Steps between C-alpha positions, in 0.01 A plus 500: 500500500513136610864541592434817706213321686716193576796716617275697731298219663697177454874565480634691803867538394555830323794390283315190390203723412719706266631189331151355470339817353797553262485145375123524437551832310776353282296187414186705426685746272680218320182314439320812370784607270547147364126464437494835323796402284333173402178682418649774279777294344266215411198692379554874465821530307363706212591851397330780696470703180333208325259455783410873500431475127281189554311672785441811288359295205285285734348803663436652155313189387283495817424874458399446136256227606353705783462817289295316238278297740181644642392186685557496876587130536738302274805291557832508314776247485818439308692208340845617615661731753835658585659174608361271228797327340581372151302182576193712569511392860532654842304817537422772751143414588442815713563757228128585505552646846805701380337651188141531613298233303297206633648165395408150594857394564663575833782371720464480879614277782140491639282349233127446488479131428155522344630754244802285414272194463270686265788629291636150468169358395441791254838422337719792609739361765684168471495453872299609804775712652515795263248733341619551141352646180742470210295421191136582408228244551203672335219342703653550848631841407154612393324366810753678724482828317846517334439762235859588408821305449848633450634222286836415337315205344171520319194486724266274300143610506598852600533793258829688472449874570761648272856443382666678794695284743619553857805305601432277207140442608188596311165592658224246429131548586261223600167574322320242719621629847221500763426738787580444866193278549209334313194283554557128555268204526429316823715210390814718551477390869590141409864388493652423162662174405685496172770285334713796387531875479285540191218278621506699825447822310217346299324402820564838662346682202207260507441576872508872434239503217295215639512255204759276344759660276809349335720789398811283518524186291784246483760519226653193342872469546781250440769466761859397421789443744850574376853563631436867567168446681144485365309642211129513408336560162177684579233512229306824457116494483323632192336797677589830651685397813799533731700192603636466855702231673699400799743214580517316825674400709785722374657598830822343597636501147713750314283589200426787272170537316504562129190579289544454129877520543499819705615509864207588723621457862698289743230255601610262774558712816252516789443865422434437126152580367267220388281571191647639176359623175572259218351701211184551296341305216696705243741206473382144452743365759719628785810345654548515876843389632665453838876511446765427759575248763220268613548380855139385543328307222135476394429863425162532338366787293143620531374709208158663451367769267271786598198528269485880463144496364364311796710707740359822346145375568584419860661837565212684336266319743706582805571861400117577495498458876813662644555768757615856429784605722481863597772531760806294575779586742703329769261327737185625335291387203170642376294363214146494370290214362138487380343159552187363331430287811678367802844401370843405607812694396858374480762771567852418391626635831651221709274413793630630828333538841638853508249621243190670627225491232215744467213477251292818476643604834410184676781274629478153350702183533719390208565135421792323342462373146729231357719532810629843387249757370263728689132420451220755570128455487302790353127572454301613200561862394803726534764391750783714627774275640771628728800303627709637785805313622612493860805294590384193696627516856555882485308572820657209678841617388435845649389344823804278531725791408348713785532212741869457392574869560335488840691188602825656379430816696414301812821302462708823469340639816559171683862469406559869572361462851689175549829678415414786739419246771833318442692825515329605830580160647871543411505848651 
């Protein structure tokens, strides 16, 4: 289109026009075909039959979950996808869109920075440029409503549904998963400062319930550097618990993560995930290793255990004051909540100025909580909350489109009359 425009209004020699247009077409086609070749040869070289089998099994798993779930709102995620390799790395983060389930992970070229920052602080993503969910983190999963996991590794703290597998993945259910929203204390408005991912989650849970809680507690560990990388001996607490950890800074190296001698994932790319499950207190000690080539030294391991008894108490407290979602579809959410007094709700829907919020039919203003969530004030008694989404700039976009069409029409009339005038002058 650019070539046609230039040939019509800039270049006045007809032969040169043909050369110019032909050259642009050849360059454009060559670039498109070469880009397509690089894309498919580099990332989509698998068998079509194998993919069809994978897609069929994935859809069967999602259908099995949906058929057995009566609740309107719940999220689902998975520990591997079609493109996950032998190092348990490199996934298709948009498979939720393909198979009809609501994941946390996604891949886009237009990111919401607040969401990425929250995911990083919560322990999911290793960097602030990608929204990944690759391993369960029970506390964050629960707060965000992840109820089901399709896992090719055990989802600690979840319960396995049955022995059936789909593409090598079992269905795990989170018994703690919360609804779309729940009551929070006034302190949720304050920003959180924390030394690490686990302390951040402790403070976040404390801000939600309104008093101090310490669900995560530090684990003792012994670090050792060797020729193949680093290793940590992590001691288990003498209580019902799940041990988590992460190693930083790992990016810029060429390292694989091993837990108790078993390969878990390739751990040192910018798109690697951050927090991993170490194990439970069933074993007195766990070994965490980073094996490979170390290009950057001073990698430190951070290990905490989740006290499941204290976590159960916190979730019991939160779940007594959560919303009930009655309708959920694209661009529309409806839920109900009965308040004892004037309260503040946190909805795990990312805050966006496109949301129009109505409480009992009256439009109300939402506010941003923790730089990401949607906060709504409700009064005592039954509250019916509706959220309707309108794309920001939609009306302005229509206005500019109309103006563009009018200007284009005027320009056509002008050039048409100009050509008629020139012809009459020649005659």
